[in-house]
mmCIF file of the N, C-alpha and C atoms, coordinates in Angstrom:
data_MODEL
# 
_entry.id   MODEL 
# 
loop_
_atom_site.group_PDB 
_atom_site.id 
_atom_site.type_symbol 
_atom_site.label_atom_id 
_atom_site.label_alt_id 
_atom_site.label_comp_id 
_atom_site.label_asym_id 
_atom_site.label_entity_id 
_atom_site.label_seq_id 
_atom_site.pdbx_PDB_ins_code 
_atom_site.Cartn_x 
_atom_site.Cartn_y 
_atom_site.Cartn_z 
_atom_site.occupancy 
_atom_site.B_iso_or_equiv 
_atom_site.pdbx_formal_charge 
_atom_site.auth_seq_id 
_atom_site.auth_comp_id 
_atom_site.auth_asym_id 
_atom_site.auth_atom_id 
_atom_site.pdbx_PDB_model_num 
ATOM 1   N N  . MET A 1 1  ? 104.445 117.753 98.840  1.00 0.00 ? 1  MET A N  1 
ATOM 2   C CA . MET A 1 1  ? 103.328 116.884 99.015  1.00 0.00 ? 1  MET A CA 1 
ATOM 3   C C  . MET A 1 1  ? 102.444 117.294 99.834  1.00 0.00 ? 1  MET A C  1 
ATOM 4   N N  . ALA A 1 2  ? 102.497 117.156 100.893 1.00 0.00 ? 2  ALA A N  1 
ATOM 5   C CA . ALA A 1 2  ? 101.464 117.545 101.742 1.00 0.00 ? 2  ALA A CA 1 
ATOM 6   C C  . ALA A 1 2  ? 100.771 118.802 101.647 1.00 0.00 ? 2  ALA A C  1 
ATOM 7   N N  . ASN A 1 3  ? 101.087 119.785 101.169 1.00 0.00 ? 3  ASN A N  1 
ATOM 8   C CA . ASN A 1 3  ? 100.172 121.365 101.292 1.00 0.00 ? 3  ASN A CA 1 
ATOM 9   C C  . ASN A 1 3  ? 99.770  121.505 99.663  1.00 0.00 ? 3  ASN A C  1 
ATOM 10  N N  . GLU A 1 4  ? 100.134 120.417 99.091  1.00 0.00 ? 4  GLU A N  1 
ATOM 11  C CA . GLU A 1 4  ? 99.934  120.512 97.755  1.00 0.00 ? 4  GLU A CA 1 
ATOM 12  C C  . GLU A 1 4  ? 98.187  120.313 97.359  1.00 0.00 ? 4  GLU A C  1 
ATOM 13  N N  . PRO A 1 5  ? 97.524  121.453 96.390  1.00 0.00 ? 5  PRO A N  1 
ATOM 14  C CA . PRO A 1 5  ? 96.240  121.604 96.273  1.00 0.00 ? 5  PRO A CA 1 
ATOM 15  C C  . PRO A 1 5  ? 95.533  119.388 95.590  1.00 0.00 ? 5  PRO A C  1 
ATOM 16  N N  . ARG A 1 6  ? 94.991  118.957 95.776  1.00 0.00 ? 6  ARG A N  1 
ATOM 17  C CA . ARG A 1 6  ? 93.970  118.020 95.283  1.00 0.00 ? 6  ARG A CA 1 
ATOM 18  C C  . ARG A 1 6  ? 92.927  118.439 94.515  1.00 0.00 ? 6  ARG A C  1 
ATOM 19  N N  . GLN A 1 7  ? 92.856  117.600 93.846  1.00 0.00 ? 7  GLN A N  1 
ATOM 20  C CA . GLN A 1 7  ? 91.742  116.993 93.388  1.00 0.00 ? 7  GLN A CA 1 
ATOM 21  C C  . GLN A 1 7  ? 91.201  116.227 92.393  1.00 0.00 ? 7  GLN A C  1 
ATOM 22  N N  . LEU A 1 8  ? 89.751  116.134 92.887  1.00 0.00 ? 8  LEU A N  1 
ATOM 23  C CA . LEU A 1 8  ? 89.219  115.141 92.000  1.00 0.00 ? 8  LEU A CA 1 
ATOM 24  C C  . LEU A 1 8  ? 87.825  115.100 91.038  1.00 0.00 ? 8  LEU A C  1 
ATOM 25  N N  . THR A 1 9  ? 87.838  114.667 90.069  1.00 0.00 ? 9  THR A N  1 
ATOM 26  C CA . THR A 1 9  ? 87.515  115.092 88.441  1.00 0.00 ? 9  THR A CA 1 
ATOM 27  C C  . THR A 1 9  ? 86.044  113.577 88.128  1.00 0.00 ? 9  THR A C  1 
ATOM 28  N N  . LEU A 1 10 ? 85.210  113.724 87.374  1.00 0.00 ? 10 LEU A N  1 
ATOM 29  C CA . LEU A 1 10 ? 84.114  112.327 87.236  1.00 0.00 ? 10 LEU A CA 1 
ATOM 30  C C  . LEU A 1 10 ? 83.369  113.503 86.176  1.00 0.00 ? 10 LEU A C  1 
ATOM 31  N N  . ILE A 1 11 ? 83.848  112.523 84.614  1.00 0.00 ? 11 ILE A N  1 
ATOM 32  C CA . ILE A 1 11 ? 83.159  112.884 83.511  1.00 0.00 ? 11 ILE A CA 1 
ATOM 33  C C  . ILE A 1 11 ? 81.797  111.789 83.422  1.00 0.00 ? 11 ILE A C  1 
ATOM 34  N N  . LYS A 1 12 ? 80.555  112.797 83.629  1.00 0.00 ? 12 LYS A N  1 
ATOM 35  C CA . LYS A 1 12 ? 79.466  111.736 83.394  1.00 0.00 ? 12 LYS A CA 1 
ATOM 36  C C  . LYS A 1 12 ? 78.173  112.383 82.745  1.00 0.00 ? 12 LYS A C  1 
ATOM 37  N N  . LYS A 1 13 ? 77.601  111.434 81.978  1.00 0.00 ? 13 LYS A N  1 
ATOM 38  C CA . LYS A 1 13 ? 76.909  111.999 80.560  1.00 0.00 ? 13 LYS A CA 1 
ATOM 39  C C  . LYS A 1 13 ? 76.667  113.306 80.100  1.00 0.00 ? 13 LYS A C  1 
ATOM 40  N N  . GLY A 1 14 ? 78.431  114.360 79.909  1.00 0.00 ? 14 GLY A N  1 
ATOM 41  C CA . GLY A 1 14 ? 79.213  115.426 79.259  1.00 0.00 ? 14 GLY A CA 1 
ATOM 42  C C  . GLY A 1 14 ? 78.300  116.308 79.888  1.00 0.00 ? 14 GLY A C  1 
ATOM 43  N N  . HIS A 1 15 ? 79.074  116.021 81.334  1.00 0.00 ? 15 HIS A N  1 
ATOM 44  C CA . HIS A 1 15 ? 79.216  116.674 82.329  1.00 0.00 ? 15 HIS A CA 1 
ATOM 45  C C  . HIS A 1 15 ? 80.458  116.557 83.199  1.00 0.00 ? 15 HIS A C  1 
ATOM 46  N N  . TYR A 1 16 ? 81.552  117.836 83.438  1.00 0.00 ? 16 TYR A N  1 
ATOM 47  C CA . TYR A 1 16 ? 82.597  117.395 84.104  1.00 0.00 ? 16 TYR A CA 1 
ATOM 48  C C  . TYR A 1 16 ? 83.083  117.874 84.897  1.00 0.00 ? 16 TYR A C  1 
ATOM 49  N N  . HIS A 1 17 ? 82.631  116.911 86.603  1.00 0.00 ? 17 HIS A N  1 
ATOM 50  C CA . HIS A 1 17 ? 82.578  117.445 87.712  1.00 0.00 ? 17 HIS A CA 1 
ATOM 51  C C  . HIS A 1 17 ? 84.527  117.328 88.514  1.00 0.00 ? 17 HIS A C  1 
ATOM 52  N N  . LEU A 1 18 ? 84.597  118.689 88.565  1.00 0.00 ? 18 LEU A N  1 
ATOM 53  C CA . LEU A 1 18 ? 86.056  118.917 89.116  1.00 0.00 ? 18 LEU A CA 1 
ATOM 54  C C  . LEU A 1 18 ? 85.857  119.496 90.798  1.00 0.00 ? 18 LEU A C  1 
ATOM 55  N N  . PHE A 1 19 ? 86.541  118.086 91.284  1.00 0.00 ? 19 PHE A N  1 
ATOM 56  C CA . PHE A 1 19 ? 86.531  119.230 93.149  1.00 0.00 ? 19 PHE A CA 1 
ATOM 57  C C  . PHE A 1 19 ? 87.634  119.673 93.491  1.00 0.00 ? 19 PHE A C  1 
ATOM 58  N N  . ARG A 1 20 ? 88.011  120.720 94.057  1.00 0.00 ? 20 ARG A N  1 
ATOM 59  C CA . ARG A 1 20 ? 89.953  121.146 93.926  1.00 0.00 ? 20 ARG A CA 1 
ATOM 60  C C  . ARG A 1 20 ? 89.224  120.893 95.578  1.00 0.00 ? 20 ARG A C  1 
ATOM 61  N N  . TYR A 1 21 ? 90.746  120.543 96.653  1.00 0.00 ? 21 TYR A N  1 
ATOM 62  C CA . TYR A 1 21 ? 90.344  121.061 97.757  1.00 0.00 ? 21 TYR A CA 1 
ATOM 63  C C  . TYR A 1 21 ? 91.894  120.680 98.473  1.00 0.00 ? 21 TYR A C  1 
ATOM 64  N N  . GLN A 1 22 ? 92.173  120.918 99.794  1.00 0.00 ? 22 GLN A N  1 
ATOM 65  C CA . GLN A 1 22 ? 93.626  121.473 100.051 1.00 0.00 ? 22 GLN A CA 1 
ATOM 66  C C  . GLN A 1 22 ? 93.363  120.013 100.991 1.00 0.00 ? 22 GLN A C  1 
ATOM 67  N N  . PRO A 1 23 ? 94.725  119.526 101.397 1.00 0.00 ? 23 PRO A N  1 
ATOM 68  C CA . PRO A 1 23 ? 94.940  118.413 102.555 1.00 0.00 ? 23 PRO A CA 1 
ATOM 69  C C  . PRO A 1 23 ? 93.893  118.944 103.807 1.00 0.00 ? 23 PRO A C  1 
ATOM 70  N N  . GLY A 1 24 ? 93.183  118.506 104.552 1.00 0.00 ? 24 GLY A N  1 
ATOM 71  C CA . GLY A 1 24 ? 93.001  118.852 105.506 1.00 0.00 ? 24 GLY A CA 1 
ATOM 72  C C  . GLY A 1 24 ? 91.163  119.093 105.711 1.00 0.00 ? 24 GLY A C  1 
ATOM 73  N N  . ASP A 1 25 ? 90.712  119.068 103.518 1.00 0.00 ? 25 ASP A N  1 
ATOM 74  C CA . ASP A 1 25 ? 89.261  120.019 104.029 1.00 0.00 ? 25 ASP A CA 1 
ATOM 75  C C  . ASP A 1 25 ? 88.908  118.803 103.403 1.00 0.00 ? 25 ASP A C  1 
ATOM 76  N N  . GLU A 1 26 ? 88.929  116.862 103.626 1.00 0.00 ? 26 GLU A N  1 
ATOM 77  C CA . GLU A 1 26 ? 87.967  116.433 103.229 1.00 0.00 ? 26 GLU A CA 1 
ATOM 78  C C  . GLU A 1 26 ? 86.974  116.068 103.763 1.00 0.00 ? 26 GLU A C  1 
ATOM 79  N N  . ALA A 1 27 ? 86.493  116.513 104.735 1.00 0.00 ? 27 ALA A N  1 
ATOM 80  C CA . ALA A 1 27 ? 85.341  116.595 105.618 1.00 0.00 ? 27 ALA A CA 1 
ATOM 81  C C  . ALA A 1 27 ? 84.394  117.229 105.353 1.00 0.00 ? 27 ALA A C  1 
ATOM 82  N N  . ALA A 1 28 ? 85.194  118.986 104.205 1.00 0.00 ? 28 ALA A N  1 
ATOM 83  C CA . ALA A 1 28 ? 84.044  119.826 103.425 1.00 0.00 ? 28 ALA A CA 1 
ATOM 84  C C  . ALA A 1 28 ? 83.780  118.850 102.482 1.00 0.00 ? 28 ALA A C  1 
ATOM 85  N N  . LEU A 1 29 ? 84.476  118.447 101.793 1.00 0.00 ? 29 LEU A N  1 
ATOM 86  C CA . LEU A 1 29 ? 84.726  118.122 99.823  1.00 0.00 ? 29 LEU A CA 1 
ATOM 87  C C  . LEU A 1 29 ? 83.293  117.157 100.592 1.00 0.00 ? 29 LEU A C  1 
ATOM 88  N N  . ILE A 1 30 ? 83.804  116.261 101.337 1.00 0.00 ? 30 ILE A N  1 
ATOM 89  C CA . ILE A 1 30 ? 82.685  115.024 101.580 1.00 0.00 ? 30 ILE A CA 1 
ATOM 90  C C  . ILE A 1 30 ? 80.823  115.637 101.976 1.00 0.00 ? 30 ILE A C  1 
ATOM 91  N N  . GLN A 1 31 ? 80.534  116.782 102.285 1.00 0.00 ? 31 GLN A N  1 
ATOM 92  C CA . GLN A 1 31 ? 79.671  117.844 103.099 1.00 0.00 ? 31 GLN A CA 1 
ATOM 93  C C  . GLN A 1 31 ? 79.208  118.182 101.662 1.00 0.00 ? 31 GLN A C  1 
ATOM 94  N N  . THR A 1 32 ? 80.223  118.426 100.504 1.00 0.00 ? 32 THR A N  1 
ATOM 95  C CA . THR A 1 32 ? 79.602  118.735 99.549  1.00 0.00 ? 32 THR A CA 1 
ATOM 96  C C  . THR A 1 32 ? 78.867  118.041 98.352  1.00 0.00 ? 32 THR A C  1 
ATOM 97  N N  . LEU A 1 33 ? 79.904  117.203 98.391  1.00 0.00 ? 33 LEU A N  1 
ATOM 98  C CA . LEU A 1 33 ? 79.509  115.658 97.965  1.00 0.00 ? 33 LEU A CA 1 
ATOM 99  C C  . LEU A 1 33 ? 77.900  115.062 98.160  1.00 0.00 ? 33 LEU A C  1 
ATOM 100 N N  . ILE A 1 34 ? 77.466  115.521 99.579  1.00 0.00 ? 34 ILE A N  1 
ATOM 101 C CA . ILE A 1 34 ? 77.174  114.925 100.038 1.00 0.00 ? 34 ILE A CA 1 
ATOM 102 C C  . ILE A 1 34 ? 75.236  116.140 99.017  1.00 0.00 ? 34 ILE A C  1 
ATOM 103 N N  . GLU A 1 35 ? 75.633  117.291 99.162  1.00 0.00 ? 35 GLU A N  1 
ATOM 104 C CA . GLU A 1 35 ? 74.624  118.136 98.767  1.00 0.00 ? 35 GLU A CA 1 
ATOM 105 C C  . GLU A 1 35 ? 74.616  117.796 97.151  1.00 0.00 ? 35 GLU A C  1 
ATOM 106 N N  . LYS A 1 36 ? 75.913  118.119 96.843  1.00 0.00 ? 36 LYS A N  1 
ATOM 107 C CA . LYS A 1 36 ? 75.403  117.726 95.228  1.00 0.00 ? 36 LYS A CA 1 
ATOM 108 C C  . LYS A 1 36 ? 74.769  116.486 94.314  1.00 0.00 ? 36 LYS A C  1 
ATOM 109 N N  . ALA A 1 37 ? 74.599  115.561 95.594  1.00 0.00 ? 37 ALA A N  1 
ATOM 110 C CA . ALA A 1 37 ? 73.865  114.090 95.709  1.00 0.00 ? 37 ALA A CA 1 
ATOM 111 C C  . ALA A 1 37 ? 72.591  114.242 95.427  1.00 0.00 ? 37 ALA A C  1 
ATOM 112 N N  . GLU A 1 38 ? 71.961  115.609 96.339  1.00 0.00 ? 38 GLU A N  1 
ATOM 113 C CA . GLU A 1 38 ? 70.846  115.327 97.212  1.00 0.00 ? 38 GLU A CA 1 
ATOM 114 C C  . GLU A 1 38 ? 70.669  116.106 95.856  1.00 0.00 ? 38 GLU A C  1 
ATOM 115 N N  . ASP A 1 39 ? 71.000  117.399 95.467  1.00 0.00 ? 39 ASP A N  1 
ATOM 116 C CA . ASP A 1 39 ? 70.344  118.079 94.355  1.00 0.00 ? 39 ASP A CA 1 
ATOM 117 C C  . ASP A 1 39 ? 69.683  117.509 93.409  1.00 0.00 ? 39 ASP A C  1 
ATOM 118 N N  . PRO A 1 40 ? 68.755  117.893 93.408  1.00 0.00 ? 40 PRO A N  1 
ATOM 119 C CA . PRO A 1 40 ? 68.044  117.062 91.707  1.00 0.00 ? 40 PRO A CA 1 
ATOM 120 C C  . PRO A 1 40 ? 68.107  117.700 90.712  1.00 0.00 ? 40 PRO A C  1 
ATOM 121 N N  . LYS A 1 41 ? 68.715  119.178 90.690  1.00 0.00 ? 41 LYS A N  1 
ATOM 122 C CA . LYS A 1 41 ? 69.573  119.572 89.036  1.00 0.00 ? 41 LYS A CA 1 
ATOM 123 C C  . LYS A 1 41 ? 70.707  119.316 88.993  1.00 0.00 ? 41 LYS A C  1 
ATOM 124 N N  . CYS A 1 42 ? 71.265  118.833 89.854  1.00 0.00 ? 42 CYS A N  1 
ATOM 125 C CA . CYS A 1 42 ? 73.024  118.553 89.372  1.00 0.00 ? 42 CYS A CA 1 
ATOM 126 C C  . CYS A 1 42 ? 72.797  116.706 88.322  1.00 0.00 ? 42 CYS A C  1 
ATOM 127 N N  . SER A 1 43 ? 73.452  116.307 88.200  1.00 0.00 ? 43 SER A N  1 
ATOM 128 C CA . SER A 1 43 ? 73.859  115.350 87.623  1.00 0.00 ? 43 SER A CA 1 
ATOM 129 C C  . SER A 1 43 ? 74.660  114.376 88.490  1.00 0.00 ? 43 SER A C  1 
ATOM 130 N N  . LEU A 1 44 ? 75.185  114.501 89.445  1.00 0.00 ? 44 LEU A N  1 
ATOM 131 C CA . LEU A 1 44 ? 76.277  113.352 90.544  1.00 0.00 ? 44 LEU A CA 1 
ATOM 132 C C  . LEU A 1 44 ? 75.315  112.812 91.410  1.00 0.00 ? 44 LEU A C  1 
ATOM 133 N N  . ASP A 1 45 ? 75.068  111.759 91.408  1.00 0.00 ? 45 ASP A N  1 
ATOM 134 C CA . ASP A 1 45 ? 73.669  111.016 92.442  1.00 0.00 ? 45 ASP A CA 1 
ATOM 135 C C  . ASP A 1 45 ? 74.878  110.154 93.300  1.00 0.00 ? 45 ASP A C  1 
ATOM 136 N N  . TRP A 1 46 ? 73.831  109.921 94.113  1.00 0.00 ? 46 TRP A N  1 
ATOM 137 C CA . TRP A 1 46 ? 75.153  108.952 95.333  1.00 0.00 ? 46 TRP A CA 1 
ATOM 138 C C  . TRP A 1 46 ? 76.256  108.122 94.976  1.00 0.00 ? 46 TRP A C  1 
ATOM 139 N N  . PHE A 1 47 ? 75.907  107.544 94.339  1.00 0.00 ? 47 PHE A N  1 
ATOM 140 C CA . PHE A 1 47 ? 77.074  106.519 93.403  1.00 0.00 ? 47 PHE A CA 1 
ATOM 141 C C  . PHE A 1 47 ? 77.961  107.300 93.431  1.00 0.00 ? 47 PHE A C  1 
ATOM 142 N N  . ASP A 1 48 ? 77.953  108.336 92.379  1.00 0.00 ? 48 ASP A N  1 
ATOM 143 C CA . ASP A 1 48 ? 79.470  108.804 91.684  1.00 0.00 ? 48 ASP A CA 1 
ATOM 144 C C  . ASP A 1 48 ? 79.413  109.725 93.052  1.00 0.00 ? 48 ASP A C  1 
ATOM 145 N N  . ALA A 1 49 ? 79.320  110.123 94.186  1.00 0.00 ? 49 ALA A N  1 
ATOM 146 C CA . ALA A 1 49 ? 79.684  110.913 95.540  1.00 0.00 ? 49 ALA A CA 1 
ATOM 147 C C  . ALA A 1 49 ? 80.388  109.385 96.181  1.00 0.00 ? 49 ALA A C  1 
ATOM 148 N N  . ALA A 1 50 ? 79.948  108.562 96.164  1.00 0.00 ? 50 ALA A N  1 
ATOM 149 C CA . ALA A 1 50 ? 80.113  107.264 96.867  1.00 0.00 ? 50 ALA A CA 1 
ATOM 150 C C  . ALA A 1 50 ? 81.580  107.139 96.326  1.00 0.00 ? 50 ALA A C  1 
ATOM 151 N N  . VAL A 1 51 ? 81.049  107.024 94.883  1.00 0.00 ? 51 VAL A N  1 
ATOM 152 C CA . VAL A 1 51 ? 83.377  106.716 93.468  1.00 0.00 ? 51 VAL A CA 1 
ATOM 153 C C  . VAL A 1 51 ? 84.116  107.832 94.231  1.00 0.00 ? 51 VAL A C  1 
ATOM 154 N N  . LEU A 1 52 ? 83.731  108.808 93.944  1.00 0.00 ? 52 LEU A N  1 
ATOM 155 C CA . LEU A 1 52 ? 84.667  110.375 94.573  1.00 0.00 ? 52 LEU A CA 1 
ATOM 156 C C  . LEU A 1 52 ? 85.004  109.892 95.813  1.00 0.00 ? 52 LEU A C  1 
ATOM 157 N N  . ALA A 1 53 ? 84.576  109.611 96.964  1.00 0.00 ? 53 ALA A N  1 
ATOM 158 C CA . ALA A 1 53 ? 84.484  109.773 98.382  1.00 0.00 ? 53 ALA A CA 1 
ATOM 159 C C  . ALA A 1 53 ? 85.843  108.469 98.792  1.00 0.00 ? 53 ALA A C  1 
ATOM 160 N N  . HIS A 1 54 ? 85.328  107.664 97.564  1.00 0.00 ? 54 HIS A N  1 
ATOM 161 C CA . HIS A 1 54 ? 86.161  106.224 98.223  1.00 0.00 ? 54 HIS A CA 1 
ATOM 162 C C  . HIS A 1 54 ? 87.737  107.138 96.886  1.00 0.00 ? 54 HIS A C  1 
ATOM 163 N N  . GLN A 1 55 ? 87.712  107.275 95.867  1.00 0.00 ? 55 GLN A N  1 
ATOM 164 C CA . GLN A 1 55 ? 88.883  108.186 95.587  1.00 0.00 ? 55 GLN A CA 1 
ATOM 165 C C  . GLN A 1 55 ? 89.582  109.000 96.322  1.00 0.00 ? 55 GLN A C  1 
ATOM 166 N N  . MET A 1 56 ? 89.375  109.819 96.682  1.00 0.00 ? 56 MET A N  1 
ATOM 167 C CA . MET A 1 56 ? 89.859  110.427 98.056  1.00 0.00 ? 56 MET A CA 1 
ATOM 168 C C  . MET A 1 56 ? 90.708  109.522 99.150  1.00 0.00 ? 56 MET A C  1 
ATOM 169 N N  . GLY A 1 57 ? 89.824  108.620 99.609  1.00 0.00 ? 57 GLY A N  1 
ATOM 170 C CA . GLY A 1 57 ? 90.166  107.909 100.586 1.00 0.00 ? 57 GLY A CA 1 
ATOM 171 C C  . GLY A 1 57 ? 91.306  107.334 100.413 1.00 0.00 ? 57 GLY A C  1 
ATOM 172 N N  . HIS A 1 58 ? 91.405  106.492 99.005  1.00 0.00 ? 58 HIS A N  1 
ATOM 173 C CA . HIS A 1 58 ? 91.929  105.863 98.895  1.00 0.00 ? 58 HIS A CA 1 
ATOM 174 C C  . HIS A 1 58 ? 93.669  106.895 98.565  1.00 0.00 ? 58 HIS A C  1 
ATOM 175 N N  . ARG A 1 59 ? 93.176  108.222 98.073  1.00 0.00 ? 59 ARG A N  1 
ATOM 176 C CA . ARG A 1 59 ? 94.419  108.650 97.773  1.00 0.00 ? 59 ARG A CA 1 
ATOM 177 C C  . ARG A 1 59 ? 95.310  108.324 99.128  1.00 0.00 ? 59 ARG A C  1 
ATOM 178 N N  . MET A 1 60 ? 94.284  109.515 99.830  1.00 0.00 ? 60 MET A N  1 
ATOM 179 C CA . MET A 1 60 ? 94.982  109.688 101.596 1.00 0.00 ? 60 MET A CA 1 
ATOM 180 C C  . MET A 1 60 ? 95.399  108.560 101.910 1.00 0.00 ? 60 MET A C  1 
ATOM 181 N N  . ALA A 1 61 ? 95.151  106.896 102.195 1.00 0.00 ? 61 ALA A N  1 
ATOM 182 C CA . ALA A 1 61 ? 95.328  105.661 102.030 1.00 0.00 ? 61 ALA A CA 1 
ATOM 183 C C  . ALA A 1 61 ? 96.889  105.659 101.835 1.00 0.00 ? 61 ALA A C  1 
ATOM 184 N N  . ALA A 1 62 ? 97.201  105.992 100.466 1.00 0.00 ? 62 ALA A N  1 
ATOM 185 C CA . ALA A 1 62 ? 98.838  105.415 99.256  1.00 0.00 ? 62 ALA A CA 1 
ATOM 186 C C  . ALA A 1 62 ? 99.453  106.730 100.203 1.00 0.00 ? 62 ALA A C  1 
ATOM 187 N N  . GLU A 1 63 ? 98.771  107.875 100.156 1.00 0.00 ? 63 GLU A N  1 
ATOM 188 C CA . GLU A 1 63 ? 100.034 108.564 101.126 1.00 0.00 ? 63 GLU A CA 1 
ATOM 189 C C  . GLU A 1 63 ? 100.085 109.014 102.600 1.00 0.00 ? 63 GLU A C  1 
ATOM 190 N N  . MET A 1 64 ? 99.625  108.309 103.089 1.00 0.00 ? 64 MET A N  1 
ATOM 191 C CA . MET A 1 64 ? 99.810  107.849 104.663 1.00 0.00 ? 64 MET A CA 1 
ATOM 192 C C  . MET A 1 64 ? 100.851 106.352 104.718 1.00 0.00 ? 64 MET A C  1 
ATOM 193 N N  . GLN A 1 65 ? 100.303 105.833 103.570 1.00 0.00 ? 65 GLN A N  1 
ATOM 194 C CA . GLN A 1 65 ? 101.272 104.507 103.660 1.00 0.00 ? 65 GLN A CA 1 
ATOM 195 C C  . GLN A 1 65 ? 102.923 105.053 103.103 1.00 0.00 ? 65 GLN A C  1 
ATOM 196 N N  . THR A 1 66 ? 102.944 105.795 102.458 1.00 0.00 ? 66 THR A N  1 
ATOM 197 C CA . THR A 1 66 ? 103.991 107.243 101.937 1.00 0.00 ? 66 THR A CA 1 
ATOM 198 C C  . THR A 1 66 ? 104.913 107.999 103.266 1.00 0.00 ? 66 THR A C  1 
ATOM 199 N N  . LEU A 1 67 ? 104.049 108.457 103.661 1.00 0.00 ? 67 LEU A N  1 
ATOM 200 C CA . LEU A 1 67 ? 104.743 108.663 104.974 1.00 0.00 ? 67 LEU A CA 1 
ATOM 201 C C  . LEU A 1 67 ? 105.545 108.007 105.709 1.00 0.00 ? 67 LEU A C  1 
ATOM 202 N N  . LEU A 1 68 ? 104.411 106.845 106.672 1.00 0.00 ? 68 LEU A N  1 
ATOM 203 C CA . LEU A 1 68 ? 104.733 105.284 107.235 1.00 0.00 ? 68 LEU A CA 1 
ATOM 204 C C  . LEU A 1 68 ? 106.115 105.271 106.503 1.00 0.00 ? 68 LEU A C  1 
ATOM 205 N N  . LYS A 1 69 ? 106.097 105.155 105.352 1.00 0.00 ? 69 LYS A N  1 
ATOM 206 C CA . LYS A 1 69 ? 107.226 103.859 105.205 1.00 0.00 ? 69 LYS A CA 1 
ATOM 207 C C  . LYS A 1 69 ? 108.767 105.227 105.090 1.00 0.00 ? 69 LYS A C  1 
ATOM 208 N N  . ASN A 1 70 ? 108.363 106.296 104.662 1.00 0.00 ? 70 ASN A N  1 
ATOM 209 C CA . ASN A 1 70 ? 109.610 107.328 104.784 1.00 0.00 ? 70 ASN A CA 1 
ATOM 210 C C  . ASN A 1 70 ? 109.734 107.295 106.378 1.00 0.00 ? 70 ASN A C  1 
ATOM 211 N N  . LYS A 1 71 ? 108.521 107.557 106.869 1.00 0.00 ? 71 LYS A N  1 
ATOM 212 C CA . LYS A 1 71 ? 108.903 107.458 108.694 1.00 0.00 ? 71 LYS A CA 1 
ATOM 213 C C  . LYS A 1 71 ? 109.510 106.283 109.422 1.00 0.00 ? 71 LYS A C  1 
ATOM 214 N N  . LEU A 1 72 ? 108.979 104.976 108.709 1.00 0.00 ? 72 LEU A N  1 
ATOM 215 C CA . LEU A 1 72 ? 109.677 104.176 109.495 1.00 0.00 ? 72 LEU A CA 1 
ATOM 216 C C  . LEU A 1 72 ? 110.922 103.484 108.953 1.00 0.00 ? 72 LEU A C  1 
ATOM 217 N N  . GLY A 1 73 ? 111.024 103.732 107.508 1.00 0.00 ? 73 GLY A N  1 
ATOM 218 C CA . GLY A 1 73 ? 111.974 103.158 106.571 1.00 0.00 ? 73 GLY A CA 1 
ATOM 219 C C  . GLY A 1 73 ? 113.218 103.515 106.802 1.00 0.00 ? 73 GLY A C  1 
ATOM 220 N N  . THR A 1 74 ? 113.625 104.717 107.572 1.00 0.00 ? 74 THR A N  1 
ATOM 221 C CA . THR A 1 74 ? 114.969 105.144 107.648 1.00 0.00 ? 74 THR A CA 1 
ATOM 222 C C  . THR A 1 74 ? 115.072 104.070 108.792 1.00 0.00 ? 74 THR A C  1 
ATOM 223 N N  . ALA A 1 75 ? 114.280 104.146 109.600 1.00 0.00 ? 75 ALA A N  1 
ATOM 224 C CA . ALA A 1 75 ? 114.852 103.088 110.587 1.00 0.00 ? 75 ALA A CA 1 
ATOM 225 C C  . ALA A 1 75 ? 115.096 101.532 111.279 1.00 0.00 ? 75 ALA A C  1 
ATOM 226 N N  . GLY A 1 76 ? 114.614 101.875 109.659 1.00 0.00 ? 76 GLY A N  1 
ATOM 227 C CA . GLY A 1 76 ? 114.715 99.681  108.945 1.00 0.00 ? 76 GLY A CA 1 
ATOM 228 C C  . GLY A 1 76 ? 113.968 98.840  109.880 1.00 0.00 ? 76 GLY A C  1 
ATOM 229 N N  . GLY A 1 77 ? 112.949 99.660  110.562 1.00 0.00 ? 77 GLY A N  1 
ATOM 230 C CA . GLY A 1 77 ? 111.977 98.439  110.811 1.00 0.00 ? 77 GLY A CA 1 
ATOM 231 C C  . GLY A 1 77 ? 110.068 98.343  109.920 1.00 0.00 ? 77 GLY A C  1 
ATOM 232 N N  . TYR A 1 78 ? 110.393 99.042  108.800 1.00 0.00 ? 78 TYR A N  1 
ATOM 233 C CA . TYR A 1 78 ? 108.995 98.980  108.065 1.00 0.00 ? 78 TYR A CA 1 
ATOM 234 C C  . TYR A 1 78 ? 108.327 97.870  107.373 1.00 0.00 ? 78 TYR A C  1 
ATOM 235 N N  . LYS A 1 79 ? 107.488 97.624  107.469 1.00 0.00 ? 79 LYS A N  1 
ATOM 236 C CA . LYS A 1 79 ? 107.118 95.929  106.848 1.00 0.00 ? 79 LYS A CA 1 
ATOM 237 C C  . LYS A 1 79 ? 105.536 96.291  106.465 1.00 0.00 ? 79 LYS A C  1 
ATOM 238 N N  . LYS A 1 80 ? 104.898 96.368  105.492 1.00 0.00 ? 80 LYS A N  1 
ATOM 239 C CA . LYS A 1 80 ? 103.695 96.593  105.170 1.00 0.00 ? 80 LYS A CA 1 
ATOM 240 C C  . LYS A 1 80 ? 102.928 95.393  106.302 1.00 0.00 ? 80 LYS A C  1 
ATOM 241 N N  . ALA A 1 81 ? 101.419 96.102  106.439 1.00 0.00 ? 81 ALA A N  1 
ATOM 242 C CA . ALA A 1 81 ? 101.245 95.640  107.679 1.00 0.00 ? 81 ALA A CA 1 
ATOM 243 C C  . ALA A 1 81 ? 100.851 93.590  107.105 1.00 0.00 ? 81 ALA A C  1 
ATOM 244 N N  . ALA A 1 82 ? 100.712 93.675  105.346 1.00 0.00 ? 82 ALA A N  1 
ATOM 245 C CA . ALA A 1 82 ? 100.279 91.841  105.178 1.00 0.00 ? 82 ALA A CA 1 
ATOM 246 C C  . ALA A 1 82 ? 101.694 91.170  105.126 1.00 0.00 ? 82 ALA A C  1 
ATOM 247 N N  . ASP A 1 83 ? 102.866 92.001  105.096 1.00 0.00 ? 83 ASP A N  1 
ATOM 248 C CA . ASP A 1 83 ? 104.283 90.986  105.137 1.00 0.00 ? 83 ASP A CA 1 
ATOM 249 C C  . ASP A 1 83 ? 104.269 91.149  107.268 1.00 0.00 ? 83 ASP A C  1 
ATOM 250 N N  . ALA A 1 84 ? 103.781 91.480  107.706 1.00 0.00 ? 84 ALA A N  1 
ATOM 251 C CA . ALA A 1 84 ? 104.146 91.518  109.798 1.00 0.00 ? 84 ALA A CA 1 
ATOM 252 C C  . ALA A 1 84 ? 104.109 90.330  109.790 1.00 0.00 ? 84 ALA A C  1 
ATOM 253 N N  . THR A 1 85 ? 103.407 89.587  109.565 1.00 0.00 ? 85 THR A N  1 
ATOM 254 C CA . THR A 1 85 ? 103.190 88.132  109.925 1.00 0.00 ? 85 THR A CA 1 
ATOM 255 C C  . THR A 1 85 ? 104.151 87.182  110.931 1.00 0.00 ? 85 THR A C  1 
# 
């Protein structure tokens, strides 16, 4: 799971935007999104770039939660942050 390629997609106004990246290349993808949002020839705007970056962050958070659960769950001490009161 950790080394599998990732992708983000956005369909907007008849344009299909597909961004593929490897885990660890998230910063480079953010830079690409910035460049696309700044390019007046590209239909991708800042809101679209923010949505795609948010999707990527959400995916990363879910993967981290799974890794944490797998790591700590075997020791029996795992609790979600909201449950740790």
